N, C-alpha and C positions, 0 to 999 in steps of 0.2 A: 479546916485549913491544911492539915498535913496531907490529906488526899489531894487536894488541889495543887499543892506544891510538887508532889511526886508526878502528877500528870504533866504539868509544865515542864518539869525536868526531863522527863522521859521523851516529850515531844521534841524538845531542843536536842536531846541526844540522838533521837532517831533521824532528825534532819541532817546532822553531821555524819552519822553512820551511813545513811542512804547515799549521801553525796560522795563519801568515800568509797562505798561499794561500787557506785557507777564509775568513779574513776579508775578503780582497780579493773572492773570489767572492760572499760575502754582501753586501758593500757594493755590488757590481755589481748584484746581484739586487734590493737595496733601491732603488737609484736607477733601475734598469730598470723596476721595478714602478710607481714614481712617474711616470716619464716616460710609460710605456705607459698609465697611468691618465689622464694629462693629455691625451694624444692621443685616447684612447678617448672621453673626456668631451667634448672639443671637437667631434670627429666626431658624437657622439650628439646633442649640442645643435644643431649645425647641421642634422642630419637631422630633428630635431623642428621647427625653424624652417621647413624645407622643406615642412612639412605644413600650411602656411597655408590658410585657407578660400578655396577657389577662387572662390566666388561673391562674396565681399567684394572680392576683387581684380578680378574681371570687371566688377562693377557700380559699385564705388566707388574702385578703384585704391588700396586700403588693404591692408596686410598685417597680419593677425591670425590666431593659432592658435585654433581652437575646442577648448578644453581638454577638452570633453566628447565630442568626435568624434561629434556627432550623437546621443548617448545622453541619458539623463535624469539623469546624475550631477550632483550639485551641489558637487562638490569637484574637486581636481586629479587625482584617482586615475587616470583614463584617461591623462592626460598623463605622470604619473609612470611608469605602466606602459609606455608607449611608450618613454620615456627609458631604462628599465631593460633593455628588450629590445634596443635599439640598443647600449647599453653592453656587454651580454653577447656580442652579435654581434662587436662590435669587439675585445673581449677574447678571442674565440675559444671562448666558453662557450656560445654560442647553440645553438638546436636544430640538429641535424644536423652539429655540429662533429666528432663521431666520435672524441673523446679515449679512448685506452686507458690511459694512465698520465700521471702528473703531468709537465708540461713545466718549463721553467726557472723560470717565474713562477707558473703554475697559479692565475691571477687571475680573480676573478669579482665581479660587482656585489653588494655587501652591502645597500646602501640608497640610495634617492634621495628627497630631500625638496625640494619647491619651497617656498622660504621667503618670497619676495616676488614680487609680480606687478603689472604695469601693465595694467589692464583697460580696454576700451573704454568701460565705464560709469563709470569713475573721474572724480571731480571734476565731476559733472554734465554730462558730455559734453565737457569740456575736452580730454581725451585725443584723442578723434576729431577735434576741431576743430584741435588742434595739428598732427596728422600730415596732415590734409587741406590745411591751409594750406601745409605744406612741399611737398606734391605740386603745388599750384597755383603756387607760386613756381618749381618746377622746370619747369613747363609754360609759363608766361607771364612776360613782363616786367611789371613793376609798372604801367607806364603803358598796358598793354594791357587792364587790368581796370577796368571801370566802377564808380565808387564812389557816384555820384549825390549827391555832397556839395552841389552847387549846388541841386539839386532839394529836398533836405532843408532847406536854409536858406530856400528860398522857402516851403515848407510851414509851417515854424515861424513865420517872419516874418509871413506873410499869414493864418495861423490856419486853414489849409485842412483840418485835421482837428479843428477846434473846432466850436462850435455857432453859428457866426455866421449861416449861412444860416437855420437853424431859428429863431434869435432874430428875425431880420428877418421871416420868414414869420409868426411868432406876433404880433409887433407889428402888421404889416399886417392880419392877420385880426382882431385886436381893434378897430383903427380902423374897419374896414368894419362890424364887428358893432355898434359904437356908432351908426353912422349908420343901420343897418337898424332898431335899436330906436327911435331918434329919429324916423325916417320913419313907423313904424307908429303912433306916437302922433298924428301929424298927419294922415296919409292912411290910410284903411281898406284900400285895395288897393296900398299902397306896396311895391315890391320893387326890388332892384338886380340886374340881370343881368350879374354879373361874368364876363367872358370867361375869366378864369383858373381859375374853379371847376372846369371839367372836368379840368384838370391837377392841382389840389389834391386832387380826390377819388381820384387814382390814385397819390398819393405813398406808395407802399409798396414796399420792396425785393423782397418776394415776388412782387408783380404785376410789377415790372420784370424779375425773373429769368425768369418765364415769358414775358413779352413779347419779350425779346430772344433767348431761346434756344429756346422751345418746349419743352413738358414732356417730349416724347419724347427730346429731346437730352440730358437730364440723366442722369447716372449714378445708379444705385439702389444702389451698393455701400456697405456699412457694415461696422464692425468691432465687437468687443467690446473696448473700450478697456482694461479691467482685465487683459487678458491680456498687455499690453505693458510694457516696461520703465519707462516714465514713470509708470505707475499701480500698479505692483505692487512688493513687496519684492524688491530685487534684490541680487545679489552685488557686493561692492566689493573692489578690490585695494589697492595701496599708492601709487597715483599715479605720477608720473614718476620713473624710477629712473636716468636718465642725466643729471640736471641740467636737463632741459628746463623751460621756463616756459609758462604759460598765454598764449594769443594777446593781442597788444597791440590797441589800438583799430583801428589800420590793418589788421592781420591778420584782425580780426573782420570787417571789410568784405570782405576777400578770401574768407573763409569763406562769407559770405552769396552771393557769386557762385557758389562751389562748389555750394552747396545749390540754387541756381537751375538749374544745368547738370545736376545729378544727379537732381532730382525731377521727376516728371511734373506736369502742371497741366491746366487745363481745355482750353487750346488745343493743348498738346503732351502727350498722355497716353503713359504708359509701358505697355508690354504686360506681362501676367503680374504684376499687382500687386493687392494686396488693396484698395487705394483708387485710383480713377482720378485724383483731384485731390490729389496728395501735397503739393505745395508749399502749397496752401491749408490742408491739415492741419497742416503745420508752423507756418503763421501762426495758425490758430484753434484747433486741438486738438479739434474735434468728432468725433463717432463715425461720421458719415455724410458722403458726398460732397456731398449736397445742402445740409446744414447748414453745411458749411465754405464752399461757394460762396456761400451766403446772406450769410455773415458777411463775406466778401471783397467781394462786390458792395455790401453796405451801406457799407463803408469807401471803396471807390472812388467811390460816389455822393456821399459826403460831400466827398471832394476835388473831384470834377468839378463839383458843383453850385455849391460856394463859389467855385471858380476861374472858372467861367462868370458868376457873378453879379458878381464883381469886375470882370471884363472888360466885361460888357455895360453895367454902370452907368457906365462911363467912355466908351462908344462913342456919340458924339453922334448919328450917323445912325440907329442902331437905337433909341436912347432917343427920338428925335423920332418914329419910327414908333409906339412904345408910347404916347407921350403924345398922338398924334393919335387913336388908338383909344380911349384913356381919356377923352379930352375928349368924344368922341361918345357914349360910354356915360353920362358925367356929365350931358350936356345932355339925353339922353332921360329920365334920372331927375329932371330939373329940380334938380339939385344940382351946379352947376359947381364948387363947392369940393371935390367928391369926386374930381375928375380926377386930382389929384396922387397920392392914395392908390391909385386903380385903376391908375395908370401903374406904380407900384412893384409892384403885384400882378401886372401883366402881365410885368414884368421878371423876377420871381421865377419865374413859371410857365415863361416862355421859357428861363430859365437851367436849370431842372430838365429840361425836354424835350430840351435840348441835351445834358445830362448822360446821360440815358437813351440818347440816340443815340451818345454816346461809349462807353458800356458795350457797346452793340451792335457798335461798330466794334472795340473791344478784344477782345471774345470771339470775334469772326470772324477774328482774326489781324492786324488793322490797327493803325495807329498814331495816337495822340492826344497833342498837345503839352500839358505841364502848364499853361502859361499861353499861351492862343491869340492868334493874329494875326487880322486881318480876313479874310484869305484862308482861314483854317483853320475858320472858323465855318461850320457846315453847315445849320442850319435857318432858314427864313424865319419871319416873325411868325405867319402863319396856320398853318403846319405845326407850329410850336411849340406854339400854343394848342390845337391838335387832336391833339397827341402823336403826329404821324406821324413815325416815326423810320426812314428808309430805310437808315441806315448810311452807307457810303462809305469813304474812306480818305484818308490824307494822305501826302505824299511824305516828310515828316519828322515826328518826334515820338517818343514812347515806346511800346513794345509792351506787351501784357498782362504778359508776363514781367518787363519793366523795372519796371512798377508794382508787381508782387509784390515785387521786390527793395527797392523803395523802402518799401513797407509793412513789410518786415522790419526796417528801421531803428528802428521804433517798437515792436518786440516784445521782451519780456523775454528776455535772452540765455539763461538757464538752461532756461526753458520751451521755447524754440526748439530748443536742442541735444538735449534729452531726447526731444522729439517727432521729431527727425530720427533718433534711435536706434530709435524705434518704426518708422519707415519702413524702416530697414535690416533690422529683424527681419522685418517683413512681407514684403519683397522676397525675402529668402533663403528664408523658409519656403514661398514659392511654388515653390521648385525641388524636384524629387523627391528624397527622402531627407534633407530638412532640416526635416522637420515639428517637431522638438523643438528647433530652433536658438534659442539665447538669446544676445543681444548682450553680456550681462553675464558670460558665460563666455569671452569672446574676449580673448586675451592678446597684448599687443604686445611687452613685455619681460618677462624673468623672471630670478630668481636661484635657482640649485639648489645644494644641498649634496649632494655625492656621496661615498660611501664604498665603497671596493674592498678586498677581502681576498684574500690569496693563500694557497695551500696550505702555505706555509712560515711562516705566522704573521704576515704583515704586514697592517697596516690603514692604508690611504691615504685621507685625507679632504681633499677640495678643494672650493672654492666658486667658481662661475662666474655672472657676470652677462652675459646675452646678450639681443639683441633685433634689431629692424629699424631701429634708429637709423642716421643717416648716418654 
């Protein structure tokens, strides 16, 4: 009887113990699958982040994944495919794993879905601006970055980008025209030989561009603007995913310096680019280098002619030279009262010729101060009226690149940023194997929902938000 009781007792105990053992084993398997899934997902996501576009890093020091991997896909399918492959490899279910039977977990990837993305094209280029600013702040101290705030104040206060010079020229031209009409009524052969007319006849930015560069020196490159992100329908993501914010006003000035350093221009051209004058494109958005340079030279002329006129009109010595010549011309015309009008005509022409010479200096890599001093003035009166512009240089002042950065202060931010995205697309497409590259497929941060199944009936679902944030 005792032996039988023990046998029954042990049988009952073994049933309980085996059931408990299986529960412990299953609990271990469940937790193990979850832990294995989390580790495999983290490694897979990090592997995907390691597939950043090398050209964007090389040329712009920015980390972005090309979610299409150089293909024509317009979805995240290739990226999800890469992530699935990495997960299967990490779970031991990838190609060449060589499994014969189920292991303890027998886990494999069931599905991968990219639910949210932060793309380079999001927020009209604010995403690229944000991360470019972060790069610049890692590279420079704030006081090492030129903002040109004083120059901006001078331009705004003195109206250097306004129409003051053109208004003065128009008023002067009308006064002289009135005297010409008045003289023809009195004298049959009356004429006014205004020494400034030779300059006024050449006041055209197109003439200036050819004069200071030579037609052979101009780039003939052009693009089909509709092919690039600023002009086509483009893909959008979900914006910032880690709580970042758009650049502040100060940070926007930092980004302008980044643009100046990364884009080629007329003086410093970038090799292997669709456009030779990239920074001019960012400013003006034309489809050809020549048109962009035309627009920039027009703006620079507006600044320089007005600044020169303001300086020259206050320079007593040079004003006296202009007045002496004007009085001589008025005396020949027997209209001494015309002297003052011709004087200002000469000053306007002289200012313009000096401005053309300034453009020549800038485009040859020299420096020109925003507001000149006596020592920085280059042209004498006769050379000014003959538009002889030999160029030259100054020990101090602003370079052509500095002027472009100053002009950027007066450009719409959204247009500027989207044109820069165009430049990024152009530059990357110039590299072999990147013909189909699109900046709106480039992802900085992403959120993925990953589901892993095991051969023992488990389904593990996890969400991960990863990216290149600090």
